[in-house]
C-alpha positions as CSV (number, residue, x, y, z in Angstrom):
1,X,-16.6,-28.1,-38.9
2,X,-16.5,-24.3,-39.3
3,X,-16.1,-22.2,-36.2
4,X,-16.7,-18.4,-36.1
5,X,-17.7,-15.6,-33.7
6,X,-20.7,-13.3,-34.1
7,X,-20.8,-10.3,-31.9
8,X,-23.2,-7.8,-33.4
9,X,-24.5,-6.4,-36.7
10,X,-23.1,-3.1,-38.1
11,X,-24.1,-1.2,-41.2
12,X,-22.5,1.4,-43.4
13,X,-23.7,4.5,-45.3
14,X,-22.6,6.9,-47.9
15,X,-23.3,9.8,-45.6
16,X,-21.7,8.8,-42.3
17,X,-21.5,12.4,-41.0
18,X,-25.3,12.3,-40.2
19,X,-25.2,8.8,-38.7
20,X,-24.5,7.6,-35.1
21,X,-21.5,5.4,-34.9
22,X,-21.4,2.3,-32.7
23,X,-18.7,-0.2,-31.9
24,X,-18.1,-3.6,-30.4
25,X,-14.9,-5.4,-29.7
26,X,-12.6,-4.4,-32.6
27,X,-15.3,-3.4,-35.1
28,X,-16.9,-0.1,-35.7
29,X,-19.8,0.9,-38.0
30,X,-23.0,2.9,-38.2
31,X,-26.0,2.3,-36.0
32,X,-28.9,0.5,-37.5
33,X,-32.1,2.4,-36.6
34,X,-34.2,-0.8,-37.0
35,X,-32.4,-2.8,-34.4
36,X,-32.5,-2.7,-30.6
37,X,-29.3,-2.2,-28.7
38,X,-28.0,-3.2,-25.3
39,X,-26.9,-0.7,-22.7
40,X,-23.4,-0.5,-24.2
41,X,-24.8,0.3,-27.7
42,X,-24.3,-3.1,-29.3
43,X,-26.9,-3.9,-31.9
44,X,-29.0,-7.0,-31.1
45,X,-29.7,-8.9,-34.3
46,X,-30.7,-12.6,-34.0
47,X,-32.0,-12.5,-37.5
48,X,-28.6,-11.4,-38.8
49,X,-27.0,-14.4,-37.0
50,X,-29.5,-16.7,-38.6
51,X,-28.8,-15.3,-42.1
52,X,-25.1,-15.8,-41.6
53,X,-25.7,-19.4,-40.4
54,X,-27.7,-20.1,-43.6
55,X,-25.1,-18.5,-45.8
56,X,-22.3,-20.4,-44.3
57,X,-24.2,-23.7,-44.5
58,X,-25.1,-23.1,-48.1
59,X,-21.5,-22.3,-49.0
60,X,-19.6,-25.0,-47.1
61,X,-22.1,-27.7,-46.0
62,X,-20.1,-28.2,-42.8
63,X,-21.2,-28.3,-39.1
64,X,-21.2,-24.8,-37.7
65,X,-19.7,-24.0,-34.3
66,X,-20.3,-20.5,-32.8
67,X,-17.2,-19.8,-30.7
68,X,-18.6,-16.6,-29.2
69,X,-22.0,-15.0,-29.7
70,X,-21.3,-11.6,-28.2
71,X,-23.7,-11.7,-25.3
72,X,-23.7,-8.2,-23.8
73,X,-25.7,-8.4,-20.6
74,X,-25.2,-7.6,-16.9
75,X,-24.8,-10.4,-14.5
76,X,-25.8,-9.4,-11.0
77,X,-24.0,-11.3,-8.2
78,X,-24.6,-8.9,-5.4
79,X,-27.5,-11.0,-3.9
80,X,-25.6,-14.3,-4.0
81,X,-25.0,-15.4,-0.4
82,X,-21.3,-16.0,-0.9
83,X,-20.7,-12.6,-2.4
84,X,-20.0,-9.5,-0.3
85,X,-21.5,-6.6,-2.4
86,X,-19.2,-4.1,-0.7
87,X,-16.1,-5.8,-2.2
88,X,-16.6,-6.5,-5.9
89,X,-13.8,-6.4,-8.5
90,X,-13.8,-6.8,-12.3
91,X,-11.2,-8.7,-14.3
92,X,-11.3,-8.9,-18.1
93,X,-9.1,-10.1,-20.9
94,X,-9.1,-8.7,-24.5
95,X,-12.7,-8.0,-25.3
96,X,-13.6,-8.6,-21.7
97,X,-11.0,-6.0,-20.7
98,X,-12.9,-3.3,-22.5
99,X,-16.2,-4.6,-21.3
100,X,-15.0,-4.6,-17.7
101,X,-13.9,-1.0,-18.2
102,X,-17.3,0.0,-19.6
103,X,-19.0,-1.6,-16.7
104,X,-16.7,0.1,-14.2
105,X,-17.8,3.4,-15.7
106,X,-21.4,2.6,-14.7
107,X,-21.4,0.2,-11.8
108,X,-18.6,1.6,-9.5
109,X,-16.8,-1.6,-8.6
110,X,-14.2,-1.7,-5.9
111,X,-11.4,-2.5,-8.3
112,X,-10.7,-3.2,-12.0
113,X,-8.0,-5.2,-13.8
114,X,-8.0,-5.1,-17.6
115,X,-5.7,-7.2,-19.8
116,X,-5.0,-5.7,-23.2
117,X,-8.6,-4.4,-23.4
118,X,-9.3,-4.4,-27.2
119,X,-12.2,-2.0,-26.9
120,X,-10.4,0.6,-24.8
121,X,-9.3,2.9,-27.7
122,X,-13.0,3.4,-28.5
123,X,-14.1,3.9,-24.9
124,X,-11.9,6.8,-23.7
125,X,-14.8,9.1,-23.2
126,X,-15.7,6.9,-20.3
127,X,-12.4,7.2,-18.6
128,X,-13.4,10.1,-16.3
129,X,-16.2,8.0,-14.9
130,X,-13.9,5.1,-14.0
131,X,-13.0,6.0,-10.5
132,X,-12.2,2.6,-9.0
133,X,-8.6,1.6,-8.4
134,X,-7.5,-0.1,-11.7
135,X,-4.6,-2.0,-13.2
136,X,-4.0,-2.2,-16.9
137,X,-1.7,-4.8,-18.6
138,X,-0.5,-4.3,-22.2
139,X,2.4,-5.8,-24.2
140,X,4.6,-3.3,-26.1
141,X,4.5,-5.6,-29.1
142,X,0.7,-5.8,-29.2
143,X,-0.3,-6.5,-32.9
144,X,-3.9,-5.3,-32.4
145,X,-3.4,-2.2,-30.3
146,X,-0.3,-0.2,-31.5
147,X,1.9,2.1,-29.5
148,X,0.0,5.2,-30.4
149,X,-3.3,3.7,-29.4
150,X,-1.8,2.5,-26.2
151,X,-0.4,5.9,-25.4
152,X,-3.9,7.4,-25.8
153,X,-5.4,4.8,-23.6
154,X,-2.6,5.2,-21.0
155,X,-3.0,9.0,-20.8
156,X,-6.8,8.7,-20.4
157,X,-6.9,5.9,-17.8
158,X,-4.0,7.1,-15.7
159,X,-5.7,10.5,-15.2
160,X,-7.3,8.7,-12.4
161,X,-4.5,8.7,-9.7
162,X,-5.8,5.3,-8.5
163,X,-4.9,3.7,-11.9
164,X,-1.7,1.8,-12.6
165,X,-0.4,0.9,-16.1
166,X,2.1,-2.0,-16.7
167,X,3.8,-2.6,-20.0
168,X,5.3,-6.0,-20.7
169,X,8.3,-5.9,-23.0
170,X,8.1,-8.0,-26.1
171,X,4.6,-9.3,-25.3
172,X,2.0,-9.5,-28.0
173,X,-1.8,-9.3,-27.7
174,X,-3.3,-12.2,-25.8
175,X,0.0,-12.9,-24.1
176,X,-1.9,-14.5,-21.1
177,X,-3.7,-17.1,-23.3
178,X,-1.6,-20.3,-22.8
179,X,-3.5,-22.1,-25.6
180,X,-2.6,-19.5,-28.3
181,X,0.5,-18.9,-30.4
182,X,1.0,-15.5,-28.8
183,X,1.3,-16.8,-25.3
184,X,4.2,-15.3,-23.4
185,X,5.0,-17.1,-20.2
186,X,7.3,-14.4,-18.8
187,X,4.7,-11.7,-19.2
188,X,1.9,-14.0,-17.9
189,X,3.9,-14.8,-14.8
190,X,4.4,-11.1,-14.2
191,X,0.7,-10.4,-14.6
192,X,-1.3,-13.0,-12.5
193,X,-4.9,-12.3,-11.8
194,X,-4.2,-12.0,-8.1
195,X,-2.6,-8.6,-9.0
196,X,-6.2,-7.5,-8.4
197,X,-5.5,-7.6,-4.7
198,X,-2.0,-6.3,-5.1
199,X,-3.4,-3.1,-6.6
200,X,-6.5,-2.8,-4.5
201,X,-5.6,-4.4,-1.2
202,X,-7.1,-1.5,0.6
203,X,-10.4,-2.1,-1.2
204,X,-10.8,-5.8,-1.5
205,X,-9.9,-8.7,0.8
206,X,-7.6,-11.3,-0.8
207,X,-9.2,-13.4,-3.5
208,X,-10.5,-16.7,-2.1
209,X,-10.6,-20.1,-3.6
210,X,-14.2,-21.1,-3.7
211,X,-14.9,-24.5,-2.2
212,X,-18.3,-26.0,-3.2
213,X,-19.9,-28.3,-0.6
214,X,-18.4,-31.7,-0.5
215,X,-16.0,-31.0,-3.4
216,X,-12.4,-30.1,-3.6
217,X,-10.9,-26.7,-4.3
218,X,-11.3,-25.3,-7.8
219,X,-9.7,-22.3,-9.3
220,X,-9.1,-21.8,-13.0
221,X,-8.7,-18.4,-14.7
222,X,-9.0,-18.3,-18.4
223,X,-8.3,-15.4,-20.8
224,X,-7.8,-14.6,-24.4
């Protein structure tokens, strides 16, 4: 089979100075005026996905598996009975780290934890609007976000005095993903998700293990 991710469609132009630029995850391009976009500016293009599926099938004649389809939508949990809407935090890894940051600029959560947010270098204009206590984890050997980009991100996010930046020596991008070849156990052990409450203990109660009715305790955190 062939697996791939499809986040959004981007176009290019000979005269980019007169075009609006958009981005998503690690990609950047020119906005397509014929496509709708979600609230974060991602172009919505199901026809583009279908075209890619047809092209891949014609080329390889193998089963196709979409790993990630780039859903960019807002999930509202505030009205869920088990959720206290006055104590909501965001945790995101890689692409999700940037997405959590973008949401924090609009939704005003009580706390934010971002792990090597891949979209952060392109979201720095939102930094003044992220006022929640936040914690940012990066490895100093990140092969996707270099030292200069990290420095720009660090300067922007830590302008908020409630923000904390932690650099993990020798850790690459996706150091928390224990299924990948860049997993770094030492860095992961130093950056557990419960740091959310370590950073924001005045804003959130300790994270609770959810116990569904008549079932055992379940808690699994996954990240890239």
